[in-house]
N, C-alpha and C positions, 0 to 999 in steps of 0.2 A: 797338307797338314792342317791348314786353317780350316778347311772343310771338315776334317775329322774332329777337330776340337769343337767346332760349331755343332756337329751332330751329337757329340757326347753331351754337350751342354743342353741341347734341346731335349735329349732323352732323359737327362736328369731332371729337367724342369717338368716334363710330362709325368715322370714317376712321382715327383713331389706333389703335383696337383691331384693325381689319382689317389694318393695316400689319404687325402682329405675326404674322399667319397666313402660314406658309411652305408654299407649295403646290408639289407636283411640277410641273416645267415641261411635262410632257405631259398634264396635267389641264386640258384646254382645250375650248372650245366645238366641238361636232361630233365629239368623239372617239368611236370605236367602243366599244360596251359589250355585255355580256351579263349577264342576271340569271337565276339558278336558285336558287329557295328551296324547291321541293317536296321534293327529296331532295339528299343530299350528292353532289357531283361525284365521279366515279370517278377515282382517282389512278393507274390503270394504263394506259388507252389514251392515245394522243396527244390533246392538248387541242384541242377545236374550239369556236368558231373560233379559229384560231391567231393571228389578227391583232386580236382584241379586246384593248384596252388596259385598260379598266375592267371589273371583275367585281364584281357585287353578289350576295353569297351570305349564307345564314342564319348569324348569329353562332354559334348553338349547334352547327350542323353543323361549322363551322370549329373551335370549341373541342373538340368530340368527336373530330375527325380532323385533328390538326395537320399531317399530311402534305399537306393541301390547299394550304397556303401555299407549301410548297416546290415542289409540283407546278406552281403558277402561276408562281413565280419561275424555275423551270427552263425554262419555255416562253418567258418574256419577263421578264428581270430588272427591267424598268421597269413591270411590271404594277401597277395600282392596285387594291387590294382594298377594296371597301366592304362593310361587314357590316350586314345587315338585322336589326332586332329590333323587337319590339313595345314601344312606349313608352307608349301609352295604355291598353293591355290586357295581361293576362298569361294564359297557358294552361298546361295540364297538362304539355305537352311541354317547357316551359322548364326549364332545369337548376336554376333557383332557386325553382321553384314550391312544391315540398314543404317545402323548408328555410326558406322565407321567407313566401311569399304565402298559402299555402293557409289558414292559421289566423290570419292577421294582422289580420283585420277591415278590411282596406283594399281588398277586392274588392267590386264592386257587381253590377249586373245583367249578364246575358249580352250578348254583342255584338249579336245580332239574334235575338230569340225566334222569328222566322218562318223562320230558316235553321238547321236542325238540325245542319249540318256545323260550325257555329261555337258549339255549346253548351258547349264547354270553355273558351271565351274570355270573360273578364269584365273590365269596366271598372275601371281603377285610380283611386283617389281621389288625383288629382294635386295637390290642395290640401294634402295632408298631407306634411310635410317628410320623414318617414321613407320614404314611397313615392318621393319625388323622389330621395332619397339612394340608394335601391336601384336606381332606373333609371340614375342616374349611375354606379353601380358596374358596370352592364352596359356602359356606354361605356368605362370603364377596362379591363374585361375585353377589349373589342374591341382596344384598343391593345396589351394584353399578349399576345394571341394572334397579332398580326401584321397587324391590319387597318390600312388607311390612312385610313379614314373610316367613318362610321356613317350608316345610313338608318333613322331612327326613325319607325315607322309609327303610324297612328291618333292624330294630334294634333288631331283635329277632333270629338271627342266632344260638344262643346257643341251641335252640331246635333241631337243626340238629346235635349237638355234644353230646347230652345226651346219657347215657349208653355206652359211649366209641365209638359211631358211627363215630365221627369226620367227619361229613358230610361237614363242611365248609373247611376242610383241615387245620384248625388252632387250633383246640381243644379249642374253645372259651366257656367261661362260662357266666352265667347270670351277675356275678359281673363285668366281662369285659365290658359288654354292659351298665350296670349302670354307670360305670366310663366314658365310651365313651359318653353317652348321656349328662351326667353332664358337660363334657368338651365342648361339642357342645353348650349347653345352655349358659354357661358362655361366650363363644365367641359371640354368637348371641346377647346376652343382653349387650355386650360391644359396639355394633354398633348402630349408629343412622341413620334412613332412610332419604330419600330425603324429606319426609314430616315431619321430626323432631320428629318422635316417635322412640321408641326402636324397633329394629328388633325382631319380634315375632318368636317363635319356638314352634312346636307342637309335640305331641306324636302320632306315627303311629302304631295302633294296640298294640300288646304286653301287654295285660291287666295285666299280672303278674309283670310288671315294675311300675305300678301306685304308689304303696306304697313307692317306692324309688325315683321316678322322678316327680310324679304328682304335687308336690308343686313348682317345678322349671320351669315348662312349661306353656305355655299360652293358649293352646287349644289342642284338640285331633282330629284325623281323623281315623275313624273306617271303616273297610270293612267287610260286611257280618256278622255283630255281631249276627244277628238273624238266620243265616244259612238257608236262604230261596232259594238259587239259584237252588237247585235241579239238575235235569239232563235233558235234552230234552225240548220239547216245549209244553208239556201238562200242565194242570193246576197245577199239583203237589200238590194237596190238602193235601197230607200227610205231607207236609212241614209246613202247617199252624200252627200246634200245637206243634212245637218243643219246649219243655220245658227246653232244655239245654242251651238256649241262655242267660238267665238272668245273670249268672256269668260273661260272656264276656261283654255284654252291661252294666250290673250293676256296674262293677268296675269303669266305667267312670262317674258315678254320682259324684265322687270326684271332677271332673272339674265343673260340673253344680252347685254343692253346693258352689263353690268358685267364681261363676259368670263368668266362662270361657266357651266358646262355645264348643260343641262337634259336629263335622261334620260327619254324618253317611252315608255310601253308602250301599244300598241293591242291590242284583243282581237277581231279578226275571227272571227266564229263559224265560218267555213269553213276555218280554218287546220288544225284537227285535231280529234280525238275526245277530249272531256273525260273520258269514262268509261274509255278505255284509255290516254290520254295520247299516242297515236301521232299523228305529223304526217301530213297528207295529202301524197302524193308531189309534187303540184304546188303545195303551199302554199295560201294563201288564194285565193278566187275572184278573177277579174280585177277585178270591180267593187269588192270589199272591199279588195283589195291597193292599187288605185289611190287609193281614198278614204283608206286608212290612211297611205299614203306621200305624199299630197299635202301638201307643206310650203310654205306661202305666208303672205304678210302677212295675207290675208283670213282664213285659218284661225287665225292667231295662233301657229303653231308653226314658223315659219321658223327654221332653224339648230338645231332640236332633234336630239338623237341618239335615233332611233326604232327600236324593235324590235317585232315582232308576236309575240304569245304566245297560248297557249291559256288560256281562263278557265274555272274551275270544275272540280270533281272531282279525280281523280288527275292530270289534265293541267295543273292550275293552276300556272303559272309553273315548268314543268318544263324539260327540256333542249330541247324543240321550239321553234325560233325561225325567223323569216323576217326578212331584212333588206331594206331598200329600195335596195340597191346597184344602180345602173343603171336603176332604175325600170322593170324588166321583170317582169311577172307570171310566176310559175312559176320564178323565180330566187331566189337568196339564202337558200335553205333549209338550215339547219344543225341538227344534233341533238347537243347536248353530252351525253356519256355520264354517267350517274349510277348510283349503287349504293345502293338504299334500305336495304340491310343495315347500311351504315355509320351510318345515322341512329340505330341502336340502340346505338352505342358508349357506354361509360360516360362520364358527365360528369366532368370533372376537378374536384377540390375547389374550385379558385378560381372555377369557373363556378357552383357551387351557393351560394356565399357562406358556406360552412362552414369554409373554410381559415383 
């Protein structure tokens, strides 16, 4: 009985806190979106796709090139800008790396010793309050530069520390990350955006955290929940019938049932060239397109907002995108213009933490 009373009280408290979150009316299940975090979007050509409502861009690209926000708003004044940043790791390209993290003693092991492209990313000691405060300042920066929400990545480092492996270097647990995400959510929801809404915060992957944080967050961003990326450039037909995806995708129906969008990224290996970043003219192969775009109860991804992207190399999450519009292979291919030279713009003082 005591447990039942406790759970009812907790549920009531959650509902009360969620009632304070002011969400833009067009931030809804099934809304069209685009994600580009490889390079800064080009602020000169017309914006493509013009009908994307939600844009997920790298926080530091936006901070370095404030014209990005006005570029989005000029295309659609109701654009919702989500800013991606690394919450569980930090890397040399982050504006606050040299001023804060590099000599802080709060950085652990590299993200993946077997993947040399990630050798500049190191796990953060999220148990440390200073580290948490610095990550929260990234969230405040997002609000200050005009973002409507944040997409904090790598909130599942505890998987690297299971069975005594201590892959992060900090011996982090699932409970550590639950506590961390809850603190980030409370901070985000305490901020008001320039458009007078609550700063939104999402869950990135980590399906086994849904039961503990799913009621506190406003959306989710999933990568490869259907495990279709395969290997190589063939059709990879064997990937089409992967029946292990439903538990990953399906966990996030929790968000859909509560009217909160789930933004899903699939990585069909035939979409484009990861070494050049170029889209294939016809998009993903017919088999991979159909498997990527199959949204059903059985797959667990019904009502998700899905985009197909390149994975790996210079093509990783660049402007090359294919949508599932009309469910016709060879259609829905869009290339958002980017300008890598803008990535080298100087970080503003407020982004470095030195202002």
